[in-house]
N, C-alpha and C positions, 0 to 999 in steps of 0.2 A: 504493499499500500505505500502511496506517495506520501510525503509531508502533508500537503494539502489535505488530503483525504483522511489521514489520521486527526488533524486538529478540526476538521469538520466534525468527525464522529464524536469527538469529545464533547463539543459542544450541543450536539443534538440529543444525546443520551441524557442530558440533564434536563430536559423539559417538564419532567413529573414535578420539579422543585417550583415552576412559576405559579403565581396565584391570578387568578381572573374570575371575575364575577359578571354577571350582567342584571343590573337593577335600574330603577327609575327613580328621580327625585325631583324636586322643584329648584334645587340649587347645586351647581357643581361642588361647592365646598362641603355638602353633605356626604360625599364619600370618602372624607379622611376617617380613616380608621382611629379608633381610640388608642391615646398615647402617642399619637403622631402630630406633627405641626408641618404646617406649609412653609418651604423656605424659599420658593421662588414660583413663580404663574408665567407660563407662556401661552400666548394666544393665537391662533391661527386655524385656516380650514384645512383638516387633515382627511375629510372623508369627500371632499370635492361637492359639497351640497350647497356653496355659498354662505354657510353660517360659521360664525367663529367658535371654534373648540377651544377645550382647555387642556393644559399640560401642567401637572403641579408636581413639583419636586418635594417630596415629603422626607421628614426625617424622624426616627423615634426619639424618644425622651427618657431612656431608662439611666436612672442614676449609676447603675453598675459599670455604664460605658464612660464614665467620666474618669479620666486618668490624669495624675500630675506628672508633668514633665518638668526636669530640673531647670531647664532654659527657658521654656515657652509657658511655664504655667500651667493651670488646669486646662485640660482639652477635652472637648466633647467628641468622642470616637463612635457615636452611634452612627450606624450606617444609614443611608440614604436610599430613597427609592423613588418610584414613579407612578402616577395616577394620570390616566388619559380619558378625558371625559367629552363626548359628543354631545353637542347642542341641537337639540330638537324642538326648537322654537318653544313650547311652553314646557317642555321636559329636557332632563338631562340624562344620558344614559353613559354608564361606565364601561368604556371600551378596553381598558387595560388595567390592571393593578399588579405592580412588582414592588412589594414593600421595602426590599433590601438589597436590591439588584447593584447598588452603587457603595463603594466604601464611603467613609467619612472624608470631609474636606480637611481633616486634621490629622491624618496617617502622618508616619515617619517617612520622610522620602530619602533618608540616608545622606549621602554627601550633597543632594540636590532636594530640590522642592519636589512634592508628589505631583504627578500630572493634574492640571486644572480641567475639570469637567465642566462643559459647556453643551447645553441641550437649546435647540432652536429649529424652528420649523421655516423651511424654503421649497417654494415651488409645490406646496401641499404635502411635502415629505417631512418626516421626522429626522433630524441630525444629531447624533450623539458623539459629540467632538472631545477629544482629550489633547489637551496642548500641553507640552512638555519643554518649553523654554528653548534653549539652546539644541536640544536633542530631537526637535522635530515635533509631531503630532501623529495621532491616528482618528480616524473617523469613519462611524457607522451610519449608512442611509437607509432609513426604514419607510415603506410606502404602505398605506392601507389598501388592503385588498382581500377579499375571500374573508370577511370577518375577522381579519387579524392583521398584524403589522409584519410585512415581509421585507427581509433584507435585500435590497437591490443593489448596494454598492458598499465598497471598503476600499478606503485611501490611508496610505501610511507615507510619511516622509521621516526619514533619520538624517540628522544633521550634526554636525559639529561647530557650533557658533553660527557664522552666517554661510558656511559651506554647505551644501547639499550633498550626502552622500548616497542616498538611495531612496527611490520613491517606487511605489507598488500602488497601482490602481486596479482594482477588480470590479467589474461589471458584472453582475450576476443575473442580468437580462440577457445580455449576448453571450455569457460564457467566456469572456475574455480576461486574461490576465496581462497588464502592459507594466514591465519593470524596467526602470530607468537606474543605472549605475555610474557613479563617479569612478572612472578608471584613472583618474591623474593621482599619483600617489603623494604628490606634493599638495593637493588641494588647492592649486591655484586654478586659473580659471578652469570649472568644471569640464571634463571630458565625458559626455555621456555614452554608455553601452546600453543600448535599447534591445530589449527582448519582448516577445509576446508569445504566450501560451495559451492553450485551451483549460478552460476549467470543467474537469469531469463531476459534475454534480446534478443528480438527477431530483432529489428532493428540496423543497424551498426551505429556507431558514427564517425561523420568525423570532420577533421579541422575546416571546415566551421561551425561547430556548436559551436566552441569556438569562438565568437566574442568579448569576454572579458575574459582573463584568470583568471583575479581576481574574477569575478563573478562564475566562474567554478571551482574555487580552491578547494571548498569542494567535488568536484566529486567523488563519488564512495569511499568515506572515511569511513563514517559510515555503517560499514559491519555487 
């Protein structure tokens, strides 16, 4: 099995851990689970019906997850999650719930800060973007279809300061992988080696498969 196939399988077998229910309420905030708070609200049309939907980033409030750091003081290490709520004019419908699929924003990054999580809606798609400063970024692109959120794209850039070392772009609609590598050993202007490969993937990959984005972080990286 190729490295791509192995990593895809590791994410797919985890789908039983995802949490998702379907309900209807008069307010999108009513879907917030007990013991959680909303830390961020993103609005945009995710199901292409012309109505503004809601994406809530939520966070648990367990006191046991607060730790004391010698340098940074008391840190909240409660994990974060996501709620996606569809606007149905007079009612709201829960489209997806993942209560702890993201790590805390206060994790220990070691010699560097931990990746910065950004979630936004662009062209009707849900993008989950991890920015890692001078080391680059990785980003997942999900589109709503067939009552779920299907992964349609994955991009990653690996950098060292301002120098791009490697980029990977995977289009799960066309099943194409585009890889660019900087072959200049001195990292002065980048000289790219471009490779294109086919992705052998039969089943779609959905947001519910990512019960923990930390464990799925290597997803499709080794191409």
